[in-house]
N, CA, C and O atoms as a GROMACS GRO file, in nm:
protein
  596
    1MET      N    1  15.128   9.158  11.756
    1MET     CA    2  14.974   9.173  11.683
    1MET      C    3  14.888   9.248  11.806
    1MET      O    4  14.874   9.211  11.922
    2ASP      N    5  14.840   9.351  11.747
    2ASP     CA    6  14.745   9.448  11.868
    2ASP      C    7  14.624   9.352  11.878
    2ASP      O    8  14.592   9.289  11.777
    3THR      N    9  14.560   9.336  11.983
    3THR     CA   10  14.443   9.244  11.996
    3THR      C   11  14.323   9.350  12.019
    3THR      O   12  14.210   9.308  12.041
    4ASN      N   13  14.349   9.482  12.013
    4ASN     CA   14  14.238   9.563  11.997
    4ASN      C   15  14.181   9.573  11.891
    4ASN      O   16  14.068   9.621  11.885
    5SER      N   17  14.249   9.529  11.782
    5SER     CA   18  14.201   9.569  11.640
    5SER      C   19  14.128   9.469  11.611
    5SER      O   20  14.113   9.461  11.489
    6PHE      N   21  14.060   9.366  11.685
    6PHE     CA   22  13.948   9.263  11.671
    6PHE      C   23  13.845   9.278  11.730
    6PHE      O   24  13.751   9.199  11.726
    7LYS      N   25  13.849   9.392  11.798
    7LYS     CA   26  13.696   9.446  11.876
    7LYS      C   27  13.578   9.436  11.803
    7LYS      O   28  13.584   9.489  11.692
    8THR      N   29  13.470   9.383  11.832
    8THR     CA   30  13.345   9.401  11.795
    8THR      C   31  13.297   9.548  11.791
    8THR      O   32  13.316   9.628  11.883
    9PHE      N   33  13.229   9.579  11.666
    9PHE     CA   34  13.168   9.716  11.694
    9PHE      C   35  13.045   9.705  11.718
    9PHE      O   36  12.968   9.627  11.661
   10SER      N   37  13.013   9.798  11.821
   10SER     CA   38  12.874   9.790  11.858
   10SER      C   39  12.833   9.941  11.870
   10SER      O   40  12.887  10.021  11.947
   11ALA      N   41  12.738   9.966  11.790
   11ALA     CA   42  12.665  10.097  11.782
   11ALA      C   43  12.596  10.172  11.921
   11ALA      O   44  12.536  10.089  11.991
   12ARG      N   45  12.593  10.281  11.963
   12ARG     CA   46  12.572  10.342  12.090
   12ARG      C   47  12.457  10.436  12.028
   12ARG      O   48  12.473  10.505  11.928
   13PRO      N   49  12.340  10.429  12.102
   13PRO     CA   50  12.227  10.499  12.072
   13PRO      C   51  12.258  10.642  12.015
   13PRO      O   52  12.220  10.688  11.907
   14ALA      N   53  12.349  10.712  12.128
   14ALA     CA   54  12.381  10.859  12.102
   14ALA      C   55  12.452  10.901  11.970
   14ALA      O   56  12.446  11.016  11.924
   15ASP      N   57  12.525  10.785  11.907
   15ASP     CA   58  12.595  10.778  11.789
   15ASP      C   59  12.550  10.783  11.640
   15ASP      O   60  12.601  10.817  11.533
   16VAL      N   61  12.403  10.722  11.692
   16VAL     CA   62  12.320  10.684  11.553
   16VAL      C   63  12.264  10.800  11.467
   16VAL      O   64  12.202  10.878  11.540
   17GLU      N   65  12.263  10.840  11.335
   17GLU     CA   66  12.224  10.914  11.292
   17GLU      C   67  12.100  10.841  11.201
   17GLU      O   68  12.124  10.744  11.129
   18HIS      N   69  11.981  10.891  11.212
   18HIS     CA   70  11.850  10.853  11.150
   18HIS      C   71  11.815  10.953  11.011
   18HIS      O   72  11.792  11.074  11.007
   19ALA      N   73  11.821  10.871  10.923
   19ALA     CA   74  11.794  10.956  10.801
   19ALA      C   75  11.652  10.944  10.773
   19ALA      O   76  11.589  10.871  10.850
   20TRP      N   77  11.590  11.002  10.679
   20TRP     CA   78  11.438  11.005  10.645
   20TRP      C   79  11.429  10.948  10.486
   20TRP      O   80  11.501  10.992  10.396
   21HIS      N   81  11.353  10.868  10.473
   21HIS     CA   82  11.317  10.799  10.341
   21HIS      C   83  11.166  10.829  10.303
   21HIS      O   84  11.072  10.844  10.382
   22LEU      N   85  11.163  10.834  10.172
   22LEU     CA   86  11.008  10.831  10.114
   22LEU      C   87  10.989  10.740  10.020
   22LEU      O   88  11.066  10.704   9.931
   23VAL      N   89  10.851  10.695  10.050
   23VAL     CA   90  10.852  10.571   9.977
   23VAL      C   91  10.704  10.569   9.928
   23VAL      O   92  10.611  10.584  10.007
   24ASP      N   93  10.688  10.551   9.800
   24ASP     CA   94  10.550  10.541   9.698
   24ASP      C   95  10.496  10.402   9.680
   24ASP      O   96  10.535  10.317   9.600
   25ALA      N   97  10.410  10.396   9.759
   25ALA     CA   98  10.329  10.226   9.779
   25ALA      C   99  10.262  10.225   9.651
   25ALA      O  100  10.237  10.109   9.618
   26ASP      N  101  10.223  10.309   9.568
   26ASP     CA  102  10.156  10.290   9.439
   26ASP      C  103  10.162  10.137   9.396
   26ASP      O  104  10.280  10.102   9.391
   27ASN      N  105  10.085  10.045   9.367
   27ASN     CA  106  10.092   9.933   9.284
   27ASN      C  107  10.222   9.836   9.345
   27ASN      O  108  10.283   9.750   9.281
   28GLN      N  109  10.244   9.876   9.483
   28GLN     CA  110  10.336   9.782   9.527
   28GLN      C  111  10.262   9.666   9.595
   28GLN      O  112  10.146   9.675   9.634
   29VAL      N  113  10.348   9.542   9.608
   29VAL     CA  114  10.274   9.406   9.696
   29VAL      C  115  10.301   9.462   9.806
   29VAL      O  116  10.400   9.532   9.827
   30VAL      N  117  10.167   9.419   9.930
   30VAL     CA  118  10.211   9.456  10.053
   30VAL      C  119  10.293   9.377  10.141
   30VAL      O  120  10.329   9.425  10.249
   31GLY      N  121  10.331   9.244  10.101
   31GLY     CA  122  10.437   9.172  10.185
   31GLY      C  123  10.570   9.195  10.147
   31GLY      O  124  10.662   9.198  10.229
   32ARG      N  125  10.582   9.209  10.034
   32ARG     CA  126  10.738   9.249   9.970
   32ARG      C  127  10.782   9.415  10.016
   32ARG      O  128  10.897   9.455  10.036
   33LEU      N  129  10.670   9.486  10.022
   33LEU     CA  130  10.700   9.603  10.055
   33LEU      C  131  10.733   9.637  10.216
   33LEU      O  132  10.817   9.708  10.272
   34ALA      N  133  10.636   9.559  10.256
   34ALA     CA  134  10.648   9.553  10.430
   34ALA      C  135  10.784   9.494  10.443
   34ALA      O  136  10.855   9.557  10.522
   35ALA      N  137  10.837   9.395  10.389
   35ALA     CA  138  10.966   9.343  10.433
   35ALA      C  139  11.090   9.412  10.430
   35ALA      O  140  11.183   9.401  10.510
   36GLN      N  141  11.079   9.491  10.319
   36GLN     CA  142  11.191   9.600  10.261
   36GLN      C  143  11.198   9.709  10.375
   36GLN      O  144  11.299   9.754  10.429
   37VAL      N  145  11.056   9.742  10.399
   37VAL     CA  146  11.065   9.864  10.495
   37VAL      C  147  11.083   9.846  10.636
   37VAL      O  148  11.105   9.938  10.714
   38ALA      N  149  11.073   9.713  10.670
   38ALA     CA  150  11.097   9.677  10.796
   38ALA      C  151  11.240   9.653  10.818
   38ALA      O  152  11.274   9.657  10.936
   39ALA      N  153  11.332   9.629  10.731
   39ALA     CA  154  11.457   9.596  10.723
   39ALA      C  155  11.522   9.756  10.732
   39ALA      O  156  11.625   9.780  10.795
   40ILE      N  157  11.457   9.844  10.672
   40ILE     CA  158  11.502   9.968  10.681
   40ILE      C  159  11.494  10.048  10.800
   40ILE      O  160  11.582  10.126  10.834
   41LEU      N  161  11.359  10.019  10.878
   41LEU     CA  162  11.355  10.056  11.035
   41LEU      C  163  11.430  10.008  11.122
   41LEU      O  164  11.477  10.076  11.212
   42ARG      N  165  11.458   9.860  11.105
   42ARG     CA  166  11.584   9.820  11.197
   42ARG      C  167  11.722   9.842  11.170
   42ARG      O  168  11.812   9.804  11.244
   43GLY      N  169  11.737   9.903  11.066
   43GLY     CA  170  11.872   9.945  11.013
   43GLY      C  171  11.950   9.856  10.956
   43GLY      O  172  12.063   9.895  10.930
   44LYS      N  173  11.921   9.746  10.927
   44LYS     CA  174  11.980   9.641  10.851
   44LYS      C  175  12.092   9.691  10.704
   44LYS      O  176  12.196   9.641  10.662
   45HIS      N  177  12.021   9.792  10.664
   45HIS     CA  178  12.106   9.852  10.555
   45HIS      C  179  12.219   9.929  10.574
   45HIS      O  180  12.284   9.984  10.484
   46LYS      N  181  12.241   9.933  10.688
   46LYS     CA  182  12.360  10.023  10.759
   46LYS      C  183  12.468   9.915  10.781
   46LYS      O  184  12.426   9.801  10.802
   47PRO      N  185  12.628   9.940  10.778
   47PRO     CA  186  12.702   9.891  10.815
   47PRO      C  187  12.746   9.870  10.975
   47PRO      O  188  12.809   9.778  11.026
   48GLU      N  189  12.691   9.982  11.031
   48GLU     CA  190  12.680   9.982  11.152
   48GLU      C  191  12.558   9.920  11.226
   48GLU      O  192  12.538   9.960  11.341
   49TYR      N  193  12.486   9.842  11.182
   49TYR     CA  194  12.372   9.771  11.228
   49TYR      C  195  12.424   9.710  11.356
   49TYR      O  196  12.536   9.659  11.361
   50THR      N  197  12.332   9.716  11.471
   50THR     CA  198  12.363   9.640  11.616
   50THR      C  199  12.218   9.598  11.656
   50THR      O  200  12.127   9.680  11.667
   51PRO      N  201  12.202   9.465  11.675
   51PRO     CA  202  12.054   9.419  11.697
   51PRO      C  203  11.985   9.482  11.803
   51PRO      O  204  11.862   9.495  11.801
   52HIS      N  205  12.067   9.529  11.910
   52HIS     CA  206  11.997   9.561  12.036
   52HIS      C  207  12.000   9.716  12.069
   52HIS      O  208  11.982   9.768  12.180
   53VAL      N  209  12.031   9.788  11.927
   53VAL     CA  210  12.031   9.922  11.942
   53VAL      C  211  11.934   9.961  11.806
   53VAL      O  212  11.938   9.901  11.698
   54ASP      N  213  11.850  10.074  11.836
   54ASP     CA  214  11.775  10.132  11.703
   54ASP      C  215  11.859  10.209  11.609
   54ASP      O  216  11.864  10.331  11.625
   55THR      N  217  11.928  10.149  11.508
   55THR     CA  218  11.998  10.211  11.424
   55THR      C  219  11.947  10.237  11.297
   55THR      O  220  12.022  10.266  11.204
   56GLY      N  221  11.793  10.228  11.283
   56GLY     CA  222  11.697  10.235  11.177
   56GLY      C  223  11.681  10.378  11.154
   56GLY      O  224  11.710  10.464  11.236
   57ASP      N  225  11.620  10.403  11.004
   57ASP     CA  226  11.572  10.535  10.973
   57ASP      C  227  11.441  10.529  10.964
   57ASP      O  228  11.380  10.422  10.962
   58PHE      N  229  11.372  10.673  10.956
   58PHE     CA  230  11.244  10.692  10.961
   58PHE      C  231  11.207  10.675  10.810
   58PHE      O  232  11.288  10.701  10.721
   59VAL      N  233  11.083  10.632  10.787
   59VAL     CA  234  11.048  10.583  10.669
   59VAL      C  235  10.888  10.657  10.650
   59VAL      O  236  10.803  10.639  10.737
   60VAL      N  237  10.866  10.718  10.562
   60VAL     CA  238  10.744  10.790  10.522
   60VAL      C  239  10.680  10.741  10.383
   60VAL      O  240  10.724  10.768  10.271
   61ILE      N  241  10.549  10.649  10.420
   61ILE     CA  242  10.519  10.590  10.309
   61ILE      C  243  10.394  10.659  10.267
   61ILE      O  244  10.307  10.681  10.351
   62VAL      N  245  10.378  10.694  10.142
   62VAL     CA  246  10.249  10.756  10.064
   62VAL      C  247  10.197  10.681   9.976
   62VAL      O  248  10.270  10.592   9.935
   63ASN      N  249  10.061  10.690   9.919
   63ASN     CA  250   9.970  10.627   9.863
   63ASN      C  251   9.955  10.497   9.914
   63ASN      O  252   9.967  10.397   9.843
   64ALA      N  253   9.926  10.496  10.052
   64ALA     CA  254   9.907  10.341  10.103
   64ALA      C  255   9.766  10.261  10.030
   64ALA      O  256   9.744  10.142  10.006
   65GLU      N  257   9.704  10.355  10.014
   65GLU     CA  258   9.548  10.300   9.960
   65GLU      C  259   9.558  10.242   9.833
   65GLU      O  260   9.459  10.188   9.784
   66LYS      N  261   9.676  10.247   9.768
   66LYS     CA  262   9.702  10.207   9.621
   66LYS      C  263   9.764  10.092   9.620
   66LYS      O  264   9.794  10.041   9.512
   67VAL      N  265   9.795  10.028   9.742
   67VAL     CA  266   9.885   9.915   9.779
   67VAL      C  267   9.805   9.775   9.718
   67VAL      O  268   9.682   9.777   9.711
   68ARG      N  269   9.866   9.679   9.684
   68ARG     CA  270   9.788   9.546   9.605
   68ARG      C  271   9.847   9.432   9.687
   68ARG      O  272   9.950   9.427   9.753
   69PHE      N  273   9.740   9.329   9.660
   69PHE     CA  274   9.785   9.203   9.720
   69PHE      C  275   9.771   9.117   9.600
   69PHE      O  276   9.697   9.142   9.505
   70THR      N  277   9.847   9.019   9.611
   70THR     CA  278   9.843   8.903   9.496
   70THR      C  279   9.745   8.815   9.519
   70THR      O  280   9.686   8.811   9.627
   71GLY      N  281   9.712   8.726   9.406
   71GLY     CA  282   9.603   8.646   9.406
   71GLY      C  283   9.471   8.686   9.468
   71GLY      O  284   9.433   8.802   9.446
   72ASN      N  285   9.410   8.622   9.529
   72ASN     CA  286   9.267   8.668   9.576
   72ASN      C  287   9.275   8.715   9.724
   72ASN      O  288   9.175   8.739   9.792
   73LYS      N  289   9.398   8.726   9.766
   73LYS     CA  290   9.410   8.788   9.904
   73LYS      C  291   9.312   8.916   9.948
   73LYS      O  292   9.278   8.912  10.067
   74GLU      N  293   9.274   9.003   9.890
   74GLU     CA  294   9.191   9.092   9.867
   74GLU      C  295   9.070   9.074   9.945
   74GLU      O  296   9.019   9.140  10.036
   75THR      N  297   9.038   8.960   9.882
   75THR     CA  298   8.867   8.896   9.945
   75THR      C  299   8.882   8.788  10.021
   75THR      O  300   8.791   8.779  10.104
   76ALA      N  301   8.975   8.689  10.025
   76ALA     CA  302   9.012   8.583  10.109
   76ALA      C  303   9.066   8.590  10.220
   76ALA      O  304   9.016   8.526  10.313
   77LYS      N  305   9.188   8.672  10.242
   77LYS     CA  306   9.246   8.686  10.372
   77LYS      C  307   9.152   8.774  10.459
   77LYS      O  308   9.069   8.853  10.415
   78THR      N  309   9.182   8.746  10.599
   78THR     CA  310   9.095   8.813  10.699
   78THR      C  311   9.176   8.855  10.808
   78THR      O  312   9.252   8.769  10.853
   79TYR      N  313   9.178   8.973  10.863
   79TYR     CA  314   9.219   9.037  10.965
   79TYR      C  315   9.155   8.989  11.122
   79TYR      O  316   9.032   8.985  11.131
   80PHE      N  317   9.216   8.964  11.210
   80PHE     CA  318   9.140   8.929  11.334
   80PHE      C  319   9.158   8.999  11.430
   80PHE      O  320   9.276   9.023  11.454
   81ARG      N  321   9.068   9.050  11.511
   81ARG     CA  322   9.068   9.162  11.640
   81ARG      C  323   9.000   9.082  11.736
   81ARG      O  324   8.913   9.002  11.703
   82HIS      N  325   9.038   9.101  11.858
   82HIS     CA  326   8.950   9.062  12.005
   82HIS      C  327   8.957   9.183  12.094
   82HIS      O  328   9.058   9.243  12.130
   83SER      N  329   8.812   9.213  12.126
   83SER     CA  330   8.818   9.319  12.217
   83SER      C  331   8.868   9.298  12.377
   83SER      O  332   8.901   9.381  12.462
   84GLY      N  333   8.860   9.165  12.382
   84GLY     CA  334   8.912   9.122  12.545
   84GLY      C  335   8.773   9.119  12.615
   84GLY      O  336   8.757   9.120  12.737
   85TYR      N  337   8.693   9.116  12.539
   85TYR     CA  338   8.526   9.100  12.606
   85TYR      C  339   8.467   8.996  12.553
   85TYR      O  340   8.463   8.997  12.430
   86PRO      N  341   8.413   8.895  12.613
   86PRO     CA  342   8.329   8.772  12.539
   86PRO      C  343   8.259   8.839  12.429
   86PRO      O  344   8.202   8.949  12.432
   87GLY      N  345   8.274   8.737  12.308
   87GLY     CA  346   8.204   8.759  12.164
   87GLY      C  347   8.266   8.896  12.115
   87GLY      O  348   8.206   8.964  12.032
   88GLY      N  349   8.367   8.926  12.160
   88GLY     CA  350   8.414   9.052  12.101
   88GLY      C  351   8.549   9.020  11.973
   88GLY      O  352   8.659   9.074  11.959
   89VAL      N  353   8.493   8.927  11.908
   89VAL     CA  354   8.590   8.900  11.774
   89VAL      C  355   8.541   8.971  11.666
   89VAL      O  356   8.421   8.980  11.640
   90THR      N  357   8.617   9.016  11.611
   90THR     CA  358   8.612   9.111  11.475
   90THR      C  359   8.683   9.074  11.380
   90THR      O  360   8.805   9.086  11.395
   91THR      N  361   8.634   9.022  11.260
   91THR     CA  362   8.737   8.987  11.156
   91THR      C  363   8.661   9.066  11.054
   91THR      O  364   8.540   9.087  11.053
   92GLN      N  365   8.766   9.112  10.954
   92GLN     CA  366   8.764   9.228  10.832
   92GLN      C  367   8.858   9.159  10.700
   92GLN      O  368   8.968   9.105  10.711
   93THR      N  369   8.800   9.173  10.611
   93THR     CA  370   8.899   9.139  10.468
   93THR      C  371   8.970   9.276  10.454
   93THR      O  372   8.937   9.383  10.504
   94PRO      N  373   9.067   9.247  10.381
   94PRO     CA  374   9.164   9.365  10.344
   94PRO      C  375   9.067   9.479  10.287
   94PRO      O  376   9.076   9.591  10.337
   95ARG      N  377   8.969   9.455  10.176
   95ARG     CA  378   8.879   9.526  10.113
   95ARG      C  379   8.821   9.613  10.236
   95ARG      O  380   8.833   9.735  10.226
   96GLU      N  381   8.768   9.569  10.333
   96GLU     CA  382   8.688   9.634  10.420
   96GLU      C  383   8.776   9.715  10.518
   96GLU      O  384   8.724   9.810  10.578
   97VAL      N  385   8.902   9.683  10.537
   97VAL     CA  386   8.989   9.778  10.623
   97VAL      C  387   9.062   9.896  10.528
   97VAL      O  388   9.100  10.006  10.569
   98ARG      N  389   9.073   9.846  10.397
   98ARG     CA  390   9.073   9.962  10.309
   98ARG      C  391   8.986  10.085  10.290
   98ARG      O  392   9.019  10.202  10.271
   99GLU      N  393   8.864  10.025  10.302
   99GLU     CA  394   8.748  10.148  10.272
   99GLU      C  395   8.760  10.246  10.385
   99GLU      O  396   8.746  10.368  10.372
  100LYS      N  397   8.789  10.179  10.506
  100LYS     CA  398   8.807  10.300  10.665
  100LYS      C  399   8.915  10.328  10.674
  100LYS      O  400   8.936  10.447  10.649
  101TYR      N  401   9.022  10.255  10.706
  101TYR     CA  402   9.161  10.283  10.737
  101TYR      C  403   9.276  10.220  10.657
  101TYR      O  404   9.351  10.132  10.700
  102PRO      N  405   9.281  10.286  10.518
  102PRO     CA  406   9.384  10.231  10.450
  102PRO      C  407   9.519  10.218  10.466
  102PRO      O  408   9.592  10.154  10.390
  103GLU      N  409   9.561  10.289  10.583
  103GLU     CA  410   9.706  10.322  10.621
  103GLU      C  411   9.738  10.174  10.700
  103GLU      O  412   9.850  10.123  10.699
  104ARG      N  413   9.627  10.118  10.763
  104ARG     CA  414   9.648   9.994  10.879
  104ARG      C  415   9.704   9.898  10.788
  104ARG      O  416   9.807   9.856  10.842
  105ILE      N  417   9.689   9.846  10.681
  105ILE     CA  418   9.703   9.738  10.605
  105ILE      C  419   9.864   9.737  10.621
  105ILE      O  420   9.924   9.639  10.664
  106LEU      N  421   9.932   9.866  10.579
  106LEU     CA  422  10.084   9.845  10.586
  106LEU      C  423  10.126   9.849  10.680
  106LEU      O  424  10.232   9.787  10.693
  107GLU      N  425  10.076   9.918  10.793
  107GLU     CA  426  10.126   9.958  10.922
  107GLU      C  427  10.114   9.803  10.990
  107GLU      O  428  10.214   9.765  11.052
  108ARG      N  429  10.014   9.724  10.984
  108ARG     CA  430  10.005   9.590  11.062
  108ARG      C  431  10.119   9.485  11.016
  108ARG      O  432  10.196   9.422  11.087
  109ALA      N  433  10.104   9.486  10.866
  109ALA     CA  434  10.232   9.409  10.805
  109ALA      C  435  10.343   9.429  10.839
  109ALA      O  436  10.415   9.334  10.870
  110ILE      N  437  10.392   9.568  10.842
  110ILE     CA  438  10.536   9.614  10.866
  110ILE      C  439  10.538   9.592  11.010
  110ILE      O  440  10.646   9.544  11.045
  111GLN      N  441  10.452   9.609  11.112
  111GLN     CA  442  10.503   9.608  11.242
  111GLN      C  443  10.482   9.423  11.289
  111GLN      O  444  10.521   9.374  11.395
  112GLY      N  445  10.411   9.348  11.176
  112GLY     CA  446  10.429   9.214  11.222
  112GLY      C  447  10.578   9.162  11.199
  112GLY      O  448  10.618   9.056  11.248
  113MET      N  449  10.643   9.232  11.132
  113MET     CA  450  10.790   9.215  11.097
  113MET      C  451  10.912   9.262  11.170
  113MET      O  452  11.030   9.243  11.140
  114LEU      N  453  10.853   9.337  11.289
  114LEU     CA  454  10.967   9.426  11.356
  114LEU      C  455  10.952   9.317  11.492
  114LEU      O  456  10.861   9.235  11.503
  115PRO      N  457  11.041   9.334  11.569
  115PRO     CA  458  11.077   9.261  11.703
  115PRO      C  459  10.946   9.299  11.784
  115PRO      O  460  10.890   9.408  11.771
  116LYS      N  461  10.902   9.195  11.873
  116LYS     CA  462  10.797   9.215  11.975
  116LYS      C  463  10.854   9.270  12.106
  116LYS      O  464  10.841   9.196  12.204
  117ASN      N  465  10.902   9.364  12.120
  117ASN     CA  466  10.957   9.401  12.233
  117ASN      C  467  10.970   9.563  12.249
  117ASN      O  468  10.924   9.628  12.155
  118ARG      N  469  11.022   9.630  12.350
  118ARG     CA  470  11.036   9.760  12.360
  118ARG      C  471  11.100   9.839  12.233
  118ARG      O  472  11.064   9.946  12.183
  119LEU      N  473  11.205   9.753  12.197
  119LEU     CA  474  11.294   9.828  12.087
  119LEU      C  475  11.211   9.817  11.942
  119LEU      O  476  11.220   9.904  11.855
  120GLY      N  477  11.128   9.696  11.932
  120GLY     CA  478  11.024   9.723  11.813
  120GLY      C  479  10.923   9.802  11.824
  120GLY      O  480  10.881   9.850  11.719
  121ARG      N  481  10.863   9.834  11.940
  121ARG     CA  482  10.766   9.954  11.948
  121ARG      C  483  10.859  10.079  11.901
  121ARG      O  484  10.809  10.161  11.825
  122ALA      N  485  10.972  10.091  11.938
  122ALA     CA  486  11.040  10.220  11.932
  122ALA      C  487  11.071  10.252  11.762
  122ALA      O  488  11.067  10.362  11.706
  123MET      N  489  11.100  10.135  11.709
  123MET     CA  490  11.135  10.103  11.572
  123MET      C  491  10.991  10.165  11.491
  123MET      O  492  10.997  10.250  11.402
  124ALA      N  493  10.871  10.107  11.538
  124ALA     CA  494  10.743  10.126  11.464
  124ALA      C  495  10.710  10.272  11.486
  124ALA      O  496  10.613  10.317  11.425
  125LYS      N  497  10.778  10.350  11.566
  125LYS     CA  498  10.735  10.488  11.578
  125LYS      C  499  10.788  10.577  11.473
  125LYS      O  500  10.740  10.687  11.448
  126LYS      N  501  10.888  10.525  11.414
  126LYS     CA  502  10.953  10.597  11.329
  126LYS      C  503  10.904  10.542  11.165
  126LYS      O  504  10.968  10.563  11.062
  127LEU      N  505  10.770  10.465  11.174
  127LEU     CA  506  10.698  10.474  11.031
  127LEU      C  507  10.592  10.562  11.032
  127LEU      O  508  10.512  10.572  11.126
  128LYS      N  509  10.589  10.631  10.922
  128LYS     CA  510  10.439  10.737  10.884
  128LYS      C  511  10.418  10.682  10.767
  128LYS      O  512  10.491  10.668  10.669
  129VAL      N  513  10.287  10.646  10.794
  129VAL     CA  514  10.195  10.599  10.673
  129VAL      C  515  10.087  10.672  10.635
  129VAL      O  516   9.999  10.679  10.721
  130TYR      N  517  10.065  10.738  10.518
  130TYR     CA  518   9.957  10.826  10.468
  130TYR      C  519   9.891  10.766  10.347
  130TYR      O  520   9.958  10.722  10.254
  131ALA      N  521   9.763  10.764  10.347
  131ALA     CA  522   9.661  10.702  10.238
  131ALA      C  523   9.692  10.763  10.133
  131ALA      O  524   9.715  10.685  10.040
  132GLY      N  525   9.704  10.904  10.099
  132GLY     CA  526   9.704  10.983   9.995
  132GLY      C  527   9.858  11.011   9.935
  132GLY      O  528   9.948  10.932   9.962
  133ALA      N  529   9.882  11.129   9.850
  133ALA     CA  530  10.040  11.154   9.805
  133ALA      C  531  10.078  11.273   9.893
  133ALA      O  532  10.196  11.308   9.895
  134GLU      N  533   9.993  11.332   9.961
  134GLU     CA  534  10.061  11.408  10.061
  134GLU      C  535  10.101  11.376  10.214
  134GLU      O  536  10.028  11.311  10.288
  135HIS      N  537  10.202  11.419  10.244
  135HIS     CA  538  10.249  11.406  10.398
  135HIS      C  539  10.301  11.548  10.470
  135HIS      O  540  10.335  11.649  10.409
  136PRO      N  541  10.299  11.536  10.580
  136PRO     CA  542  10.338  11.670  10.672
  136PRO      C  543  10.486  11.655  10.701
  136PRO      O  544  10.528  11.719  10.798
  137HIS      N  545  10.577  11.576  10.629
  137HIS     CA  546  10.722  11.560  10.671
  137HIS      C  547  10.836  11.645  10.557
  137HIS      O  548  10.955  11.618  10.545
  138ALA      N  549  10.769  11.739  10.490
  138ALA     CA  550  10.848  11.803  10.390
  138ALA      C  551  10.952  11.857  10.476
  138ALA      O  552  11.062  11.843  10.422
  139ALA      N  553  10.957  11.909  10.584
  139ALA     CA  554  11.049  11.994  10.662
  139ALA      C  555  11.178  11.908  10.686
  139ALA      O  556  11.288  11.963  10.698
  140GLN      N  557  11.164  11.776  10.691
  140GLN     CA  558  11.284  11.687  10.723
  140GLN      C  559  11.326  11.634  10.595
  140GLN      O  560  11.419  11.553  10.602
  141ASN      N  561  11.284  11.657  10.491
  141ASN     CA  562  11.347  11.665  10.352
  141ASN      C  563  11.377  11.505  10.327
  141ASN      O  564  11.489  11.466  10.295
  142PRO      N  565  11.272  11.421  10.342
  142PRO     CA  566  11.287  11.273  10.300
  142PRO      C  567  11.330  11.223  10.165
  142PRO      O  568  11.261  11.256  10.068
  143GLN      N  569  11.427  11.153  10.148
  143GLN     CA  570  11.500  11.109  10.016
  143GLN      C  571  11.391  11.012   9.973
  143GLN      O  572  11.326  10.941  10.050
  144PRO      N  573  11.378  11.018   9.811
  144PRO     CA  574  11.288  10.921   9.750
  144PRO      C  575  11.368  10.778   9.776
  144PRO      O  576  11.490  10.772   9.776
  145LEU      N  577  11.296  10.684   9.796
  145LEU     CA  578  11.372  10.526   9.794
  145LEU      C  579  11.294  10.456   9.701
  145LEU      O  580  11.170  10.452   9.700
  146ASP      N  581  11.377  10.396   9.618
  146ASP     CA  582  11.343  10.314   9.503
  146ASP      C  583  11.370  10.152   9.549
  146ASP      O  584  11.476  10.088   9.550
  147LEU      N  585  11.226  10.110   9.589
  147LEU     CA  586  11.262   9.960   9.642
  147LEU      C  587  11.226   9.845   9.549
  147LEU      O  588  11.215   9.730   9.590
  148ASP      N  589  11.207   9.888   9.402
  148ASP     CA  590  11.198   9.812   9.312
  148ASP      C  591  11.338   9.727   9.265
  148ASP      O  592  11.326   9.626   9.195
  149ALA      N  593  11.446   9.766   9.302
  149ALA     CA  594  11.563   9.720   9.251
  149ALA      C  595  11.614   9.594   9.333
  149ALA      O  596  11.719   9.538   9.302
   0.00000   0.00000   0.00000
């Protein structure tokens, strides 16, 4: 029996092909959408997934302003930031964040589900979030992705 037939496959960065996906966030629940998109950014939907290599795809999310929360999270949940200075704490509700920067709700939820290292930051760069229905990535021909199933 040939012992080479049992070698574990490990993807190399040069061999990975990154596809483009288009996700419509209209009336989607934030956490569920974020979990599915984070898995695509990591590449967990591919058979050649390798934990230490960025095998994921690009994801373009449109209509981020129409994303929804379950229960009373729209008013009860708080986002916490600190500037690094004394007294520099800022807390905002999702409703306040949505008024000024609607993309940040999804960006923050998805980044929280990615690895907290150099590889996770590289994966986060493949995420493109837009508040409205328009996006500038038509040249990449992103394929619509149905996450309801």
